N, C-alpha and C positions, 0 to 999 in steps of 0.2 A: 350424490350427496356432496355438497361443497366442503371446503376445508374448514370454514368457520363452524359448521354443524358438527363435523367429525371432532374438531378440537373441543367443543363444548361437551360432547358425549364422553370423550376420554377424561376431560377435567372433572366432570361431575361423577364419573365412575371412581376416580381417585378419592374425591371428597366424601362420597357416600360410604365407600368401603372402609375408609379410615375411621369415619364416625361409628360405623357398625363394629369395627374392631375394638374401639375404645369402650363402647357401651356393653356389647354382648359377650366379648371375649376377653375383656381387660382382666377379670378375675382369674381366668384360666392361665393367662401368661404371667400373672404375678406369682404363681406358685413355682416358677422355674427361673433359673438364672437367665436374665435378659441377654447377656453377652453370649451365652451358649446357644440360645434359641436364635438370636440374630445372626451369629456367625454361621450356624448350620443352614438356616433358611437362605440367607444371601450368598453364602459360600457355594452351596449346591446350584442355586439358580444362576448365579453369575458364571460359574464354570460351564454350565450347560449352554448358556447363550454365547459364551466365548468360543466353545467348540463349534456351535452352529455358524457363527460368523467366520471362523477360520475356514470352514468348508465351503460356505456359500458366498461370502463377501470378504475375502482376505484383503482386498484393496482398501477396505474401510479401516481395518486394523493398522495397515501401513500408514494411512493418513493420520490416524490418531497418534501413533508413535512418532511421526514426523513433527507433530505439534505437542511436544512434551510438556511445555508449560501449562497449556490448557488441560491436558490429560491429568497432570499432577494436581492442578487446581480442582478438577472434577472429583478426584479421589479424596483430597484433603477436606474439601467442603462437605462431602458425603459423610466422611468419618466424624467430623466435628458436629454435624447436625445431630446424629444419633447419640453420641456420647454425652454432649452437653445437655441435650433434652432429657436423657435418662437421669442424670444427676440432679437436674432442676426439679424433677418430679419427686425426688426424695426430700426436698427442702421446703417447698411451698405448695399451696392447694393446686391439685391437678387441673381443675377448671380454669384457674388463673394462668397456669403454665400454657395450656393448650390455646387459650384465647389470646394471650399476649404474643405467643409464638406465631399464631396464624395472622394476627393483625399487623405485626411488624414486617412481614414478608413484602406486601405491596409498598409499604413505606420505604423499605430498604431499596426496592427497585426504583422508586421515584428519585430517591437521593442518588443512586448510582447513575441514573439518566442525567440528572443535573450536573454530575461530575464528568459527563462526557463519554460514558461507556456506551458504545453503539448498540449492544445487545439489550440494554435496559430501556424499556419503553417509557416515554413521558406521559403525563396526564393528557387524555385526548378530548375530553368534553367536561362541561360543568358538573353534570350528574356524578361522573366518576370522581371529580375533584372534591365535591361535597361529601361523597361517601368515604373517601380516604381520610379527610379531615375528621369526620365523625368517628371513624375507626380509631384514629389517633387519640381523640378525646376519651373514648372508652378504654383504650389500652392504658392511657395515663392515669385514669381514675382507678383501674384495677391495680396498677403498680402502687399507687398512693395508699390504698386501703391495705395492701399487703404489708407495706412498710410500717403502717400505723397499727398493725395487728388486728384489723377489722375483718379480714377474710376468714374463711373457714378453717384454715390449717397453715401453720408455719412451724417448722421444727428448729428451735434454737434461738428464737427472738429476732431482733432487728438485724443482726449480722447475717443470720441464715437467710432472712428475707431478701436482703440486698444481694447476697451471693446467688440465690435462686433466680432472682430477676436478671442478674447479669448473665448467668448461664443461658437463660431463656432468650435473651437478646442475641447472644453469640450464636445460638442454634438457629434463630430466625435469619440473621444476616448470612449465615453459612448456607442456608437453603436458597436464599436469593442468589448467592454467588454460584451455587451449584446450577441453578436455572440458567444463569448467564453463560457459564462455561459450556453447559450442555447445548445451548442454542448456538454458541460459537462453533462447536464441533459439528453440529447439524448443518450449519451453513457451509462447512468445508466438505460435507458429503458423508459424515459418519451417522448412520441411521440409528433409530432408538434401540433396536435389539443389540447392536454392537456396543452402544454406549452403556446399556444396562450392565453388560458383562464387564466393561472397563472401569466402572465407577466404584466397585466394591472391594478390590484387592486390598487396599490400605485398611479399610474398616475391618475386614476379616482378619488381617494380620494383627490388629489391635484387639479385636473381640475375643479371639481364641485364647491368647495368653491371659487376658483379663478373666475369662472363665476358668482357666487352669488355676489361677491364683485366688479364685473365689471372691472377686470384688463385689459380686452380687449373689453370693452363694445362698441357697435356700435350704440347705441340708441335703440328705441323701436323695439321689435322682432315680426315679422309677423309669427304666428304659422304655417300657411300653407307653407310659404316659408322655415321655419326652418325644417319642416318635410320633404320637398322635398330634402333639402340639406343633411339631415341625411341619407335618403334613398340612395342618390347618393354616400354618404360617405361609405356606406356598400360595394359598388363595387370598388371605386377608392381609398379608404383609408384602409379599413379593409382587403380586399382581397389581395392587394399587400403585406401587413405585413404578412399575412398567407403564401403567396408565398415565402417570404424570410424565414419563419420558416421551410417550406418544403425543401428549398434549403440547409439550414444549416445542415439538417439531411442527405443530399446526397453528399455533397462535402466539401472540406477543407475550413477553414475560409479565407485563403488568396485568393484562387480562387474566392470565392464568393465576397470578398472585392474588388478584381480587376474588377469583372464584374459590381458591383454596382458603381464603379468609372466611368463607361460609361454613367451614368445618365445625366450629363450635355451635353454630345454629342447628346443624343436623344432629350433633350430639345431644343437644337440649331436646329436640323433637323426639329422638329415639328414646331418651330417658323418660320423657312424658308418656310415650306409648307404653313403655315398660312399667310405668308407675313409680319411677325412682327419680324425682326431681327434688333434691335437697341441697340448696345452696344457702350460704349466709346471706341475709338481706342486703348487706352492702355489696357483696359479689353480684347478686341478682340485678341490682341497679346498674352496675358497670356493664354487665352482659347485655342488658336491654339496649343501652346506648350503642354498644359495639354491634349488636345484631342489625340495628337500623342502618348503621354506616356500611356494614358488609354487604347488605342487600343492595343499597344504592350503588356502591362501587362495582359490584358484580354486574348489575343491570347496565350501568353506563359502559363498562368494558365490553359486555356482550353485544350491546347495540352498535358500538363502534366496529367490532369485528364483523358483524353481519353486514353493515354498510360497506366495509372495506372488501368483503368477499364478493358482494354484488359488483363493486367497481372492477375487481379483478376479472370477474366473469364477462363483464361488458368489454373490457380491454381485450380479453382473449378472443371473444366473438368478433370484435372489430378487426383484430389481427388476422383471424382466419378468413374473414370476408375479403380483406385487402389482398391476401395471398391468392384466393380464388379469382379475384378480378384480374390480378397480374397474370395468372396462368391463362385466363381467357383472352386477355389482351395479346399475350405472346402467341397463342394459337392463331388468333385472327391475323396477326402480322405475317405468319408463315403461310 
């Protein structure tokens, strides 16, 4: 199985599991302090992968420590993604938050590429470009109806809508930054498992005090219920993040960002299957435009990755043949 196919499998694993979490388990997680659950899930899993990396690949941890700026950027961007996203959900319609967040990731990657950041991928073909532009139109429309009070939910009027959208933008840009830092460390030789453990310390250090002070307190905590939620979180929170980590190591940042932009579409499909599709009409219009762009962008990116993978395989085959011919030539001369 080539790298492009593996990358697509890991990327879609992330997107589908994230959508399933939002649709089928969202209500379960809303009953508990998000900082407590997040700190526990990512704290335990990050500690486990760090121990594994220390035993199996200690040289990768040394490489990461030697590149402190990238390691700090990975930690900071990870922490900001989760915290900003959580507070945005408290202020504006969740469907708008998720969609604007998902759509801004590929746009942020394209802007980063234009600014000369080498790990950020540029647009590769016309289909991908049309898709990203359509996504931008859909995101802009959703932002406008939120500011105008036409979406399904805004807590606190125009000011709350503006703050919620700004937090969503910060979260999306931070995720794009996380992908860039992660790919930078990957190129230096730090594998996905080690990176998973290295990216959460700062978030855990922020989340646990936030849980202690009750910033998202939901009342008395049932220990048995909390344990069950944390165990579920290992599968539908921690594993999707690891799946993204694997995908980053196998494909370009823009291709992965375009595929993650499909997340809202899968949420919609799962809600349709569940029989729970209830968006405000204005929100539904914006989502339809967004879905069309996300599909085009993902298709264009996947097609480019497939073609690139074939080129790599041809080059590898040519190199192997040249080596074999050289060996035969050397043997003949002897």
